[in-house]
C-alpha positions as CSV (number, residue, x, y, z in Angstrom):
1,X,45.1,8.2,14.3
2,X,41.7,8.2,12.7
3,X,41.4,4.4,13.1
4,X,42.1,4.7,16.8
5,X,39.5,7.4,17.1
6,X,36.9,5.1,15.3
7,X,37.9,2.1,17.5
8,X,37.2,4.1,20.6
9,X,34.0,5.6,19.2
10,X,32.8,2.1,18.6
11,X,33.9,0.9,22.2
12,X,32.1,3.8,23.9
13,X,29.0,3.0,21.9
14,X,29.2,-0.5,23.0
15,X,30.0,0.5,26.6
16,X,26.8,2.5,26.7
17,X,24.9,-0.7,25.6
18,X,26.5,-2.9,28.3
19,X,26.2,-0.4,31.1
20,X,22.5,0.1,30.1
21,X,21.9,-3.6,30.5
22,X,23.5,-4.3,33.8
23,X,26.1,-3.3,36.4
24,X,29.8,-4.0,35.2
25,X,33.1,-3.7,37.1
26,X,36.1,-2.1,35.6
27,X,37.9,-5.6,35.7
28,X,35.0,-7.1,33.8
29,X,35.1,-4.5,31.2
30,X,38.7,-4.7,30.8
31,X,38.5,-8.5,30.2
32,X,35.4,-7.9,27.8
33,X,37.1,-5.4,25.6
34,X,40.7,-6.8,25.9
35,X,42.2,-3.5,27.0
36,X,43.8,-1.9,29.8
37,X,42.2,-0.9,33.1
38,X,43.3,2.8,32.6
39,X,41.6,2.8,29.0
40,X,38.3,1.7,30.6
41,X,38.6,4.4,33.4
42,X,39.1,7.0,30.7
43,X,36.2,5.7,28.8
44,X,34.0,6.2,31.8
45,X,35.1,9.7,32.3
46,X,34.3,10.3,28.5
47,X,30.8,9.0,29.0
48,X,30.4,11.6,31.7
49,X,31.6,14.3,29.5
50,X,29.1,13.2,26.9
51,X,26.2,13.5,29.3
52,X,26.0,9.6,30.1
53,X,27.0,9.4,33.8
54,X,27.5,5.8,34.9
55,X,26.5,5.3,38.5
56,X,28.6,3.4,41.0
57,X,26.5,0.6,42.4
58,X,27.1,-2.2,44.6
59,X,30.4,-4.1,44.8
60,X,32.2,-1.3,42.8
61,X,30.2,-1.8,39.5
62,X,29.0,0.8,37.3
63,X,25.7,1.2,35.5
64,X,23.7,3.7,33.4
65,X,20.7,3.3,35.5
66,X,17.4,2.9,33.4
67,X,14.3,5.1,33.7
68,X,11.3,3.6,35.6
69,X,9.9,0.6,34.1
70,X,7.0,1.4,31.5
71,X,5.8,-2.1,32.0
72,X,2.7,-2.9,34.0
73,X,2.9,-5.8,36.5
74,X,1.8,-8.5,34.0
75,X,4.0,-7.2,31.3
76,X,7.0,-7.2,33.6
77,X,6.2,-10.7,34.8
78,X,6.0,-11.9,31.2
79,X,9.3,-10.4,30.4
80,X,10.8,-12.1,33.5
81,X,9.4,-15.4,32.5
82,X,10.7,-15.0,28.9
83,X,14.2,-14.2,30.3
84,X,14.2,-17.3,32.5
85,X,12.8,-19.5,29.7
86,X,15.6,-18.3,27.4
87,X,18.2,-18.8,30.2
88,X,17.1,-22.5,30.7
89,X,17.5,-23.2,26.9
90,X,20.7,-21.5,26.3
91,X,22.1,-23.4,23.2
92,X,25.8,-22.5,23.7
93,X,28.1,-20.0,25.4
94,X,27.7,-16.7,23.4
95,X,28.3,-13.1,24.6
96,X,25.5,-11.5,22.4
97,X,23.0,-14.0,23.7
98,X,23.8,-13.3,27.3
99,X,23.6,-9.6,26.5
100,X,20.1,-10.0,25.1
101,X,19.1,-11.6,28.3
102,X,20.6,-8.5,30.3
103,X,18.6,-6.2,28.1
104,X,15.4,-8.0,28.8
105,X,16.1,-8.1,32.5
106,X,17.0,-4.3,32.4
107,X,13.3,-3.7,31.4
108,X,12.1,-4.9,34.7
109,X,11.2,-2.8,37.8
110,X,13.3,-3.6,41.1
111,X,13.8,-5.9,42.7
112,X,13.2,-8.1,39.7
113,X,15.8,-6.4,37.7
114,X,18.6,-7.0,40.1
115,X,17.7,-10.5,41.0
116,X,16.9,-11.6,37.4
117,X,20.4,-10.1,36.4
118,X,22.0,-12.0,39.2
119,X,20.4,-15.1,38.0
120,X,22.0,-15.0,34.6
121,X,25.5,-14.6,36.1
122,X,26.4,-18.3,35.4
123,X,26.2,-17.6,31.7
124,X,28.6,-14.5,31.6
125,X,31.5,-16.0,30.0
126,X,32.9,-15.1,26.6
127,X,31.8,-18.1,24.4
128,X,33.2,-18.7,21.0
129,X,30.4,-20.8,19.6
130,X,29.0,-19.0,16.7
131,X,26.3,-21.5,15.7
132,X,23.5,-19.3,17.0
133,X,24.8,-16.1,15.4
134,X,25.2,-17.9,12.0
135,X,21.7,-19.4,12.2
136,X,20.2,-16.0,13.1
137,X,22.3,-14.2,10.4
138,X,21.2,-16.8,7.8
139,X,17.6,-16.2,8.7
140,X,17.6,-12.4,8.9
141,X,19.7,-11.9,5.8
142,X,17.8,-14.8,3.9
143,X,21.1,-16.6,2.9
144,X,21.6,-20.4,2.8
145,X,23.4,-22.0,5.6
146,X,25.6,-24.9,5.1
147,X,26.3,-27.3,8.0
148,X,26.7,-31.0,9.0
149,X,23.9,-32.5,11.0
150,X,23.5,-35.8,12.9
151,X,20.0,-37.1,13.9
152,X,19.6,-38.3,17.5
153,X,19.1,-41.8,16.0
154,X,21.9,-41.7,13.6
155,X,25.8,-42.4,13.8
156,X,26.5,-40.4,10.6
157,X,26.9,-36.8,9.8
158,X,25.2,-35.5,6.7
159,X,25.8,-32.1,4.8
160,X,22.9,-29.9,4.6
161,X,22.1,-26.5,3.0
162,X,19.3,-24.9,4.7
163,X,17.1,-21.8,3.9
164,X,15.8,-20.8,7.3
165,X,12.3,-20.0,7.3
166,X,11.5,-19.9,11.0
167,X,13.3,-20.6,14.4
168,X,11.1,-22.3,17.0
169,X,11.5,-23.1,20.7
170,X,10.4,-26.7,21.4
171,X,7.9,-26.5,24.1
172,X,8.8,-30.0,25.4
173,X,12.7,-29.6,25.8
174,X,12.9,-25.8,25.3
175,X,15.6,-26.4,22.7
176,X,15.9,-24.3,19.6
177,X,15.0,-25.6,16.1
178,X,15.6,-24.1,12.6
179,X,12.7,-24.8,10.3
180,X,13.2,-24.3,6.6
181,X,13.9,-25.9,3.1
182,X,16.9,-28.2,2.8
183,X,18.1,-28.4,-0.7
184,X,20.9,-31.0,-0.7
185,X,20.1,-34.0,1.3
186,X,16.4,-34.0,1.9
187,X,15.0,-31.5,-0.6
188,X,12.1,-30.6,1.5
189,X,11.0,-28.5,4.4
190,X,12.5,-29.9,7.6
191,X,13.3,-29.1,11.2
192,X,16.9,-29.1,12.6
193,X,18.0,-28.9,16.2
194,X,20.6,-26.2,16.6
195,X,22.8,-28.2,19.1
196,X,23.1,-31.1,16.6
197,X,24.7,-28.9,13.9
198,X,28.4,-28.5,13.4
199,X,30.9,-26.9,11.0
200,X,28.4,-24.0,10.1
201,X,29.2,-21.8,7.1
202,X,27.0,-18.8,5.8
203,X,26.7,-19.0,2.0
204,X,26.2,-16.1,-0.3
205,X,23.2,-17.7,-2.0
206,X,20.1,-15.7,-1.2
207,X,16.4,-17.3,-0.9
208,X,12.9,-16.1,-0.4
209,X,10.6,-17.4,2.1
210,X,7.4,-18.7,0.3
211,X,4.5,-16.4,0.8
212,X,2.3,-19.6,1.6
213,X,4.7,-20.7,4.5
214,X,2.9,-20.4,7.7
215,X,4.7,-21.3,11.0
216,X,1.4,-21.9,12.7
217,X,0.1,-24.1,9.9
218,X,3.4,-26.0,9.8
219,X,3.5,-26.6,13.5
220,X,-0.1,-27.3,14.0
221,X,-0.7,-30.7,15.6
222,X,2.9,-31.0,16.7
223,X,3.4,-32.0,20.2
224,X,7.1,-30.9,19.8
225,X,8.4,-30.4,16.3
226,X,9.2,-33.8,14.8
227,X,6.5,-34.8,12.3
228,X,4.8,-31.3,12.5
229,X,4.4,-31.2,8.7
230,X,3.8,-35.0,8.2
231,X,1.1,-37.2,9.1
232,X,-1.3,-36.5,11.9
233,X,-2.8,-39.1,14.2
234,X,-5.5,-39.1,16.9
235,X,-4.4,-40.2,20.3
236,X,-6.9,-41.2,22.8
237,X,-6.0,-41.8,26.5
238,X,-7.8,-42.8,29.8
239,X,-6.5,-41.0,32.8
240,X,-7.0,-42.5,36.2
241,X,-8.9,-40.5,38.8
242,X,-5.8,-39.4,40.8
243,X,-4.4,-38.0,37.5
244,X,-7.6,-36.2,36.5
245,X,-7.0,-32.9,38.5
246,X,-3.5,-32.4,37.0
247,X,-4.7,-33.2,33.5
248,X,-7.6,-30.6,34.0
249,X,-5.4,-27.9,35.5
250,X,-2.6,-28.0,32.9
251,X,-3.1,-26.4,29.4
252,X,-1.7,-29.2,27.3
253,X,-1.7,-28.2,23.6
254,X,-4.6,-29.8,21.7
255,X,-5.7,-31.9,24.5
256,X,-9.5,-32.2,24.6
257,X,-11.7,-34.0,27.3
258,X,-14.1,-36.3,25.5
259,X,-15.7,-37.8,28.6
260,X,-15.7,-37.6,32.4
261,X,-16.4,-41.0,33.9
262,X,-18.4,-41.7,37.0
263,X,-15.4,-43.0,38.9
264,X,-13.5,-39.7,38.2
265,X,-11.4,-40.9,35.3
266,X,-11.1,-39.0,32.1
267,X,-11.1,-39.9,28.4
268,X,-9.0,-37.4,26.5
269,X,-7.9,-37.1,22.9
270,X,-5.3,-35.0,21.0
271,X,-4.2,-34.6,17.3
272,X,-0.4,-34.9,17.0
273,X,2.1,-35.1,14.3
274,X,3.6,-38.4,13.5
275,X,6.8,-39.7,11.8
276,X,6.9,-41.2,8.2
277,X,5.7,-44.5,9.6
278,X,2.6,-42.8,11.3
279,X,4.0,-43.2,14.7
280,X,3.4,-40.2,17.3
281,X,7.1,-40.5,18.6
282,X,7.1,-37.1,20.5
283,X,4.0,-37.8,22.5
284,X,5.3,-41.2,23.9
285,X,7.7,-39.9,26.7
286,X,4.9,-37.8,27.9
287,X,2.4,-40.6,28.0
288,X,5.0,-42.7,29.9
289,X,5.6,-39.9,32.4
290,X,2.2,-40.6,33.8
291,X,3.1,-44.2,34.8
292,X,0.2,-46.4,35.6
293,X,-2.1,-43.4,35.8
294,X,-2.8,-43.4,32.1
295,X,-3.9,-46.0,29.5
296,X,-3.3,-45.6,25.7
297,X,-6.5,-46.4,24.0
298,X,-5.4,-45.5,20.4
299,X,-3.7,-45.6,17.9
300,X,-2.8,-49.2,18.1
301,X,0.9,-48.7,17.3
302,X,1.2,-46.4,20.1
303,X,-0.7,-48.7,22.6
304,X,1.6,-51.6,21.5
305,X,4.7,-49.7,22.1
306,X,3.7,-48.4,25.4
307,X,2.8,-51.9,26.7
308,X,6.0,-53.3,25.3
309,X,8.2,-50.7,27.0
310,X,6.3,-51.1,30.2
311,X,7.0,-54.8,30.1
312,X,10.6,-54.3,29.4
313,X,10.8,-52.1,32.3
314,X,9.1,-54.6,34.6
315,X,11.5,-57.5,33.4
316,X,14.5,-55.3,34.1
317,X,13.4,-54.6,37.5
318,X,12.6,-58.4,38.1
319,X,16.1,-59.2,37.1
320,X,17.5,-56.7,39.5
321,X,20.8,-55.1,39.5
322,X,23.6,-57.8,39.6
323,X,25.9,-55.4,41.2
324,X,23.8,-55.9,44.3
325,X,24.1,-59.7,44.4
């Protein structure tokens, strides 16, 4: 009997959290808790008796309506932008991740609250992927995380044990990466993309984050994350006049304008991280995205690679698609 009362108390507590974040129908709550419709209806009545009165809103859904938003317009827009960014980089289906987005959206004033919550709807399914949970738990509890990892350019999975120092969102692809000391395979501070991890297990082994570890210092000069702590190189580019306005209006990290030429073109430079061979691999796709409106001036290895891949593309187009012959 006591266990049933405890289970119901926990369910009521979680129900308050859910209804505070967004509107829920009885059917949705029934599926979420894995219980009967009558049980949910009784729980809603119990909340009223406890002074928490769910309001029936559109389409038969119930919600504990929040108080007026304490955010000013700029703060509210920042919360909305954060919610949408998190939505776009969702690493895997997970109910707690979606609930966090709902809680963020609940902070917004109307009509942003309802519209932002509606925009999250495609993610509202019960995922069983626990990767995100385990990475977060490893970081917050400072316990080693064991997993298998396969790099993008590798066919093999390697076993790793990681002390998570920081979790970062890559500004280029919006993917989540764990940064920390890997003690088995690499034996150094490395970055690991969460979506490339599998078979995660939380270990009992504790660790301490070094006092001299600074996320800002580690990521300084990184265009994304790869090579953030390795070598750094100077990249110099010449942007054509038609590209100059776009370059000037965007706040590209670390990009400095060296010279504005009379024809309207720009000479720009940036310090970026490089891989073990000294190649700025992460900046290459961005440079290529400008097409003929940019020229790589240095470093030489980037200029050579940029020219080689442009030639390969030209040759492929010259050959044409054999399926059209």
